[in-house]
N, C-alpha and C positions, 0 to 999 in steps of 0.2 A: 503494500500500500504506499502510495505517496501522497503527501499533503503540501499543496502550493498555495501561498497567500499573496494577494496582489493588493498594493496600496492605492490610494485615491488617484495619484498621478498616472498609475498604470492603467486605469479604466476611465480616464477623464472624458473620453469621447469615443465615437464609433471606431475611429482608426485605431486607437490605443487598445480598445476592447478587442479588436480583431487580431492584434498582436498578442494579446493575452491568451486567446483562444489557440492560436498557433502553438504557444508554448505548452498549454494544457493538453492539446491533442498530441503533441509529440510525447509527453509524459505518459499519457493514457495508452499510447501504443506499446508501452513496455510493461505497464502495471495498472491496477485499479488506482484511481486518483481522486482526491478530495480538493476541490477548488474553494478556498475561503477568500472572500473579498471584502474590501472596504467600500465605502460609499464613493461616488464619483467625486472628483477633486472639487472642494468648495461646498459640497452639499451639506455636510454636517454643520458648518458654520452658518449656513442659511437656515437650518432646522432650529439651531440654537437661538438665532434671531426671531424666527417665528414664535417660539415659546415666550421670549421676552416681550416681544410686542404684544402678543395676545393677553399675557399676564398684566401689562401696563395699560390695557383697554385701548390700544392703538389698532385700528382696523387695517393698517397697511400690511399686517401680516398676511392677508389674503393675497396681495400682489407678490409677496415673497414666495408663497406656495404655488402661485400661477407661473412664476418665472422658473421655478423647479420643474413643474409640469412640462413647460415648454422645452426645457433643457433635455429633459429625459425623452420627450416626443421626437426631438431632433436626432437623437441617438438611434432610437429604434426604427425611424423612418430610413435611416441610412442602411440599417442591418437587416431589415425584414421587408417583405412584400406580401400581398395577397392574404390568404387565410393565416399565415404565421403572423403578419402584422396586426390582424384584427384580434388574435388570440393574446398576444403579449400587450396589446393596448388595453384589452379588458382587464388583465391582471394588474397593470399599472393603475388603471382607473379605480379599481378596488382599494389599493393601498392609499391612493391620494383622497379618496372618499373618507377613509378611515382616519387619515392624518387631519383632514379639514375638520371633521367632527371633533376630534380631540382638541384641536385649537380652538374650535368655536366654544367648547365647554369651559376651557380656560378663560376665554374672553368674556364669557357670560358670568364668570366668577363662581361657577358651580364647583370647580376643582382646580385650584391653582397651586397645589402642593409641588414640592421639588420632584416627587416621583412622577407626576404626570408630565412635567416639563421634561424630565429625563426620558420619558417614554417617546416624546416627540422626536428625540435625536436618534432613535433606532431606525427610523424609516429608510434612511439613505442606503443602508446595506441591504435592506429588503428589496429595494427597487433595483439596485445594480445587480444583485445576484439572480433576481428573476430574469433580467434581460439576459445575462450569460447563460443561465440554464435554458431558456427558451431558444437561444441561438444554436447551443449545442444540440439540442432535441431536433431542431429544423435540418441539422446536418446529419441526422439519423444516428447519433450517438445514443446509447442507452444510458439515460441521465435521470438523476433523481435530486430534486431541491429538498434540502433539509432545513427545517425551521429551528434555527439556534434558540429561538426563545422557548421551545418546548424541550430542548436538549441540554443546554448549558445552565448550570445553577451556580450563581456567584458564590465564591468562597466554599464550595462543596464539590471537590474534584471527584470524590468516590461516586456520588450520584451522577455527576456529569459523565464520567467514563462509562458507567453502566448503561445509561441512556443512549449515548452515541454508539457504543458497541452493538446494542441491541437494534438501534435504527438501521445501522449498516448491514448486520447480519441478516436482517429480514428481507434483504433485496440482493440476493446473490447475482441476479442478472444484470445488475447496474454496473456500468464501467466508470462513469464519472459522477461523483456526488458534488453538489454545489451547496455551499452553506455561507449565510451571512456571518461576517465576523462582527465583533463589538457588542453584539446584542446577547441578552441573556434574561434570566428571571432571578430575583432574590429568593431566599429560603421561604418567604412568605408568599411567593407566587406571582409577585408583581413583576411586570416587564422592566428591565433596566439595562444599564450598559456595564462594560468592563473598564471604562475610562478611555480617554483620548489615547490612541495608539493600541487599544484593546484588541483589534484585529489579529495582531501578531500573537497575542495571548490566546485568542480563540483557536489559531491554527496549531499552537503548541498543545492545547487541549485535545484537539481532534487527533493529532499525531499520537499523543500518549495513550489515548483511549483505543487506538487502533494498532498500536504497535508498529507504527511506520519506521522505516530505516532512518528517514531524513525529513525534516520540514523545511521547505524552501520559502524564504521570505523575499518576495520580488518587490523592488522598490525603484526609486529613480536615481540611485548612485551605485557605483561599482563595489558594494560591500561596505564594511566598516573600515574607515580610513584613519590614519594616524592622528588626524584632526579634522574639524570641520572645514572642508575645502573652500567654502565661502569666506572663511576667515583666513585660512592658511592655504594659499594656492599651491604650495609645495607638497601638501599632504598626499599620501599614497595609500593604496589599498593594503590592508593587513591580510595575507592569504589564509593564515590559519591562527586560531587562538583558542584558549581554554575557556569553559564555561565561566570560571570564576573571573578571568580578565574581562570577558564580555559583559558580565553582571556589573562589574566595577565600573566600566566605561559607561554603561547605560544609566546607572544610578547617579553618575556624576556629570551628566549633561550630554552624552552622546545620543542624538535623537534618532539614529538609524534603527535602533532595536528598543522595543518597549520592555523595560526591566523585568516585569513579572513573567515575560515569556520564557526566560531562562530556566525558572524553577521546574516546571513539569518536564521539560526536555531533559534537563540534567538528571532528574530523579529517574526517568525511564532510559537514560543512556542513548537518547536520540539527538543526532547531530542537527544542527541549525545552519542552513546555508543562506547567507544574505547574497541576493542576486540583483542584477540591474536589468529590468524588463526592457529598457532601451537598448541594451547590448546583450542580448541573451548569450552570446559566445563567451562573455567574460566569465571566469570561475567564481569571481566574488570572494566572500570571506566564508571559511568553514569554521564553525564553533563546535568543539566536541571535547571529549576527555583526552588529556594529553599527558604523557609521562611527566613525573615531577622533575623540574629543572633544578640543576645544582648551581647555575650561575644565573644573575639577573640579565633579562633581556627586556628593554623598555618597549612597550606596546603603542602607546597612544597618549595624546594630551586632549583633555576635554574641559569644559567650563560651565558653570551654572551659578546663579545667585546664591549668596550666602549672607543672610541678614542684609545689612547695609552695603556690603562688599560683594565682589565676584571671586569665586573660588576656582583656581586653576588645578586640575588633577592630573598628575602623571602616573599613569597605570603601567604595571610591570608583570612579567611572567618570572617566577624564581624569587629567590631571597633578595631583599633591598638592603643596601647599606644606607640607612636613612640620613645619617649625618653627612656622608659624602654626596648623596643626591641633593639634599638641601643646599649644600655649599655651592655645588655646580649650578643649581637652579637660580639661586640669589645672585651669583656672579653673572649669569647670562641676563637676568633682568637689570642688573646694575648697568651693564654695557648698553642696554636699551633705554637707560635713563628711568628705570622704574623701581621703586622701593616698595617691597612687599609689606603689608600691615599684619601678617601672621603666617606662620607656617605650622604644619602638622603632619600626621601620618595615620593611615589606616591599613589593614591587612591588604597587601598587594598594590598600595599606591602611596604616594606622597601628595600633600595639598599645599597650595600656597595662595593666601588671600591677597587681593589687590583692590585698589579703588575701581569702580565700575567703568570709569571713563577710559581706563587704560587696559581693560581685560583683553580686547583683540590684539593689541600690540604685545601684551604679556604672552598670550598664546603662541604667537608667531616667534617671539624670542626663544621661548622654551622648546618649541617644536624645532627651530633652527639648531639649537644646542644639541638635542638629543637625537635628532633624525636626519639632519642634513649635514651638519659638521661632524656628527659623531660617527666617523668611520674608523675602523680600526687602523692603527699605524701599521700592523702587519696584514698584508694582503694574502688571503688564502686562495692559491691558484690551482685550478684543475685544468690539465692540458690534454686535449683529445688529439692523438696523432703523435707517434713516436718516430716519424721520419726524419728527413733532413732539417725541416724548419722546427719541429718539436725538439730534436736533439740539440740544434744550435741555441734554442731558447733555454733548455735545461743547463747547457754549459755557461751561459750568460748568468743565470741565477746562481749556479753553484760557484761561480767566480766572485760572487759578492757584488756584482755590478748592477743588480736589480733593486736599486734605490733611487729615490727622487721624489720631490714634492711632499717630503715627510712621510713617505710610504716605504715599506720594505716588503718585497715579494717572498712569500714562502711557497715553494712548490709542495702542494699537498698530495698531488697524484699525477701521473702522466701514463697515459696507456692508448693502445691502438685497438683495444677490444671493441667489437661492434656494440656491445651494451654499456659502454662506459658512460655516455651521456645520461642514460636511465639511472645509473648508479649514482652520478653527481646530483641528479635531481632529487633523488631519494634521501641523500645523506649530507650534501654541502649545506653550510650555514648561509643565511642571508648576508648580502653584502660581499660574498666571495666572487671570484672571477672565474668563468669558463672560457677557455681559449680553444677555438677550433683550428687546428693546424693541419686539418685533413683535406683530402679532396673528394670526400664523401658526397654523394648525390642525395643521401637520405638524412643526415644528421640535422638539417635545417628544421626538421619537424619537431625537434626538442627545443628550438629557440624560444618560442612563445612560452611553453610551460617553464622553462628555466627563468625567463624574465618575469613571469608571473609569480615565481617563487622567491623573487627579490635577488636573483643571482645575475651579476653583470656578465655581459658577453663581449669578447674581442674575437674577431674572425679574420683569418687569412684565406679563407675557403670561398673563392668567388662563386663556386656553384651554389653555395647556401644563399647568396644574394641575388643571383641571376634566376630567381624562380618567378612564377606568375606574380603579377603586381599585388594582387590581393594578399598573398602570403607575405611579401615584403612589407606591405603596409600594416599587416597585423603585428609584426615584428616591432615595427617602429612604434605603434600604438602601445604595445605591451611594455616597451622600455619606458615610455613617457608616463604611462598610468602608474607604473610601479617604482618610479624614481630610480631606475637603473640606467647605467650607460651601455649603449651598444655601438661598438666602434669596429670599423672594418676598412681602415686606410690602406692596409697592405694588399687588399684584393685587386687594386689597380696601381700600377706603378711602384709596388713594393713599398720602399721607405720614401717615395717622392710624395709631396703634399698636394697631390692631384685633387682628391676628394674634398680636402679641407678648403682649397681655393675655390672650388666650384660651389660647395655649400655656403661659403661666406658670400660669394657673389650672388647666389640665388636669394639670399636673404637681405639684399640691398635694393636700392631703387635703380640700380644699374642693370637693366634687362640683359638677359643672355641673348646673343645673336647666333653663335655657333660654337661647337666644340669640334676640333679636328684632332685625331690622336692616332699616333702609331704605337700600339700598345701589345702587339702579339710578339712576345720575346722570341718564341720559336722561329717565326718567319723572319724577324728582323735578323736573327743569328745567321739564317740560311742565305737570305737574300743579300745582306750586306757582306757576307763571306764569299759570295759567288762573283766572279769576274771573268765569265766566259772562258776563253781559251787559255787564260792565265792561271786558272785554278782547276781542281778536281771538278768532275762533272757535278751537275745539280743533283742527280740521282744519288751519287757517291756521298755528297755532303748531307743530304737529307737521311740517308741511311746511317751515317755515323751519328748524326744528332738523335736518331731514334734509339740506336744502341746506347748512347750516353744518357738516355732518359729525359731528353730535352723536349720530346714530343709525346703526344698521346700514343697508346699501343699502336693504334693505326694512325700514321702521321697525316692521312688525308683529312682527319678531324680538324687539324690546324690549318691545313691548306684550304679547307672549305670555309674557314672564318669562324668557327665554333668559339675559339678562345677569345677572339676579338669581339664577338657578339655579346659574350657574358660581361666583358669590361664596359662595353658600350651601355648596356642596360643599367649597369651600375652608376656609370657616369651621368646618364640621362636622368635617372631617378634622383640622384644627388642634387641635380639642377631643378628638381621639382617637375620633370616631365615624366608622367606615368608610362613609360615605354613598355611594350611587350614584345616578346620574341618575334611574333608574326608582323610587327610593325617595321621590322628592319629589312631592307632590301639587300640581299648579299650576292655579290658576283664572285664566286670562287676564282682563285688565281690560275686554275687550270680548267680546261673544257670538261664537259660532262662525262665523256668517255673515260676519263681517268678515274672516275669514281664508280663506275658501273663494271667493275671487274675486281678479281681477287687481288690481294696485296702483291702477290708474286707477279702477276700479270701488270699491275700498276707500275712496278719498278722497271719491268722491261720496257714498256711504252715510254716511261720517263727517260730511260737511257737512249731510247731510240730518237727522242725528240731533242737530244743534246745539241745537234747542228743547228737547229731553229733557235734554241736558246742562245748559243754562241753568236749567231747572226744577229739576233735581237740586241744582245749586249753591245756588240759593236756598234749598232745603230745609235743606241742611247749615248755611248761614249762620244760619237761624232757630234751629236747635238747637245752635249753637256747635260744630259738628263739622267735620272735614276728612277727605278720602280720602288714604290713603297705601298704596302698594303694599309690603306687608311680607313679608320672608322670614323664617321662624322654624324653630327647631329646639327641641322641647320634650320633656322626659323623659316617657316613656310605656312602661311595662314590656310592654305588649301589642304594641308596635311592633317592627319588625325592628330589631336593634341597640339596642333600648331607648329609641329616641327617634323622635319623629314629626316629619316635615319638611313644611312648607307654604309655598307662595308664593301670596298672594292679596290683593285690595284689602280694607283694613280701614278702619273709621271710627274716629277718634281725637279726644278732647277736649283741652281746654286743659291738663290735668294731665299729658298725655303729651309726652314730649320730640319725638315725631314731629310734633306739631301745629305746632312753631315753626320747622321747617326751610324753607328757600328755596333756589331755584336748583339748584345740583348739590351741596348739602351732603349728607353722609351722617350717619346716627345708628345707633349699635349699642347695645343694651342687654344686659347679660350678667348673668344671675341665677344665684347659687350657693347651696349649702345654708346657709352660716353667715354670708356676707358681705352687705352692703348692695348693691343693684344698682349695677353699674358702667355709667356712660353715657359713650360716646365720640361726640364730635360735631365735625364740622369739614368743610373743603372735601374732597370726594370726587372731584374731577376737575381736570384741568389739567395741561398737559405740563411746566411748570416744577416743579410739586408732585411729579409722578411722577419727573422726572429727579432732583430733590433726594432723594426716597426711594431711588432706586436707588443714588445716590452714597452715601447713609448706609449702606445694606446692604453696599457694598463696603468701606467704611472701618471697620466695626464691628471 
């Protein structure tokens, strides 16, 4: 059994409700599901206003009810048609008639008790869940609407669990149950609420009653964050936390989770997963029973009123050195010009009281100290790939040269095992670094999970970046959401500052006109080493390069432009152009017949073409031209994305920087609207250069 709860912003309108139904239908495809929902956004506030106006003898409560009726009518007119629309309209009409009668009684002063005004507040959830249940039924799901007013008894979990379990057990044919959150009855039998935020608590009660594995709380933020992102923009999602830490944060002002929700879930051992309905792919925050920690790990900063002051609470997992934590906090506040009016501690957290006017600034200062600047001086590094680059990186670290910017790199592990990334994901601490020094085609699939777990990534593996753009964008989003760095400067140009230069230009007002790059080290090595009759044959040079490991297993991969393609994709995306592989027009340096044969026949044909190569080389010498395999991205309003991408052989003269390269050198020319062309040239290959670049990315 699965229990999914959705907040008011998740069901705010017909579009958002459709998104909720997609999530619920996906869950129901795997297991029986309970959908618990809040009222649509703003509805409960309107109902509270209805009760207030009616009790004050103000007839304008009628207009408030009519506005609510119109809002719900617009939603159902978008979601339903024909008989389905008539049926759900009839259901809503009944609820609104009941609401109007209740408000009229209060207005007539027949019953203006707090209990009757509280009952008015329950109609929002009845309305929203009736719509959701009707829509699921119209799509032929086996659905049952459960009336939480008859099942949930406030402050009586035993009775609540028994009633919910009985209601569900009585309908084994049902796949999806829909229940209003927030609403209940008290022990005297009067309709009441569970308090603002009580829909979370309702979901936990349903989950505990039904023995669910997990209760998912779907809201409008990506889980519980290290602080309120509206106050602290640098706040990031906490991937995993204990029940105790979650309860501490909820009780001290974190509004993502209603504090009473934790108790029934914790008692039943049910995990709570806080998810974002606007970004269903995000894993959010998992709250569960975690092993006891021997060392302190700070989790988050929250704030709430405390008498005449504002209380800043710093929550931790594990034992706290209270004196050291207070000293550090007071120092951070002092740097921000804030003097605390009091300090204290509670199990699992420390508190600092400040004047209300500086509360937001105090939150930012504490967060900055503990979650932005609080990086370990020793960086735990996990290296995937024990080949040439990984080995060179290992030597740098072992030689004591892996220091800089106040950091010292500790090589925690290095491996070429195919499951190494999975092991790192399972065991590496937050803020550690995963370095991909492989040429794997599959390892990129671990990038997003690693970043979501708070593990930084440095990569020299261009295959991991030259993936479909949606995968690339997901990596960048995951890094940004979780406060991790994701660096891959060595994927193009090894230790040359190509990506850094393009990225900085893309984020300025100086618009990009073009990028031209000779970046295929393999082809550069062969083309610049070949001089017609004055050198060994082209086939011989290529074969030697293949044996030396400078080419792919089949060198035609390089000749066909695959390596240049990967690099062009990375260059373009760094410039803000969402280039895909199929957007690039490639003209291989050899005709088609060289690729439609075995590798043995390829070399035979290549050797047979040597006279033509010699003749062509002589022609180029006569006109002082040279051939270069150029990848280019050029502004073109008629092209997809506004840029045309090509990879092809070009003739260049002595005026071109491409003319003068040799060996494995790379050259990139970046042209912008107002600046002079930027030319970046240097060694584009080499294990030591790549390892140095990776280390530089780690220590930035």
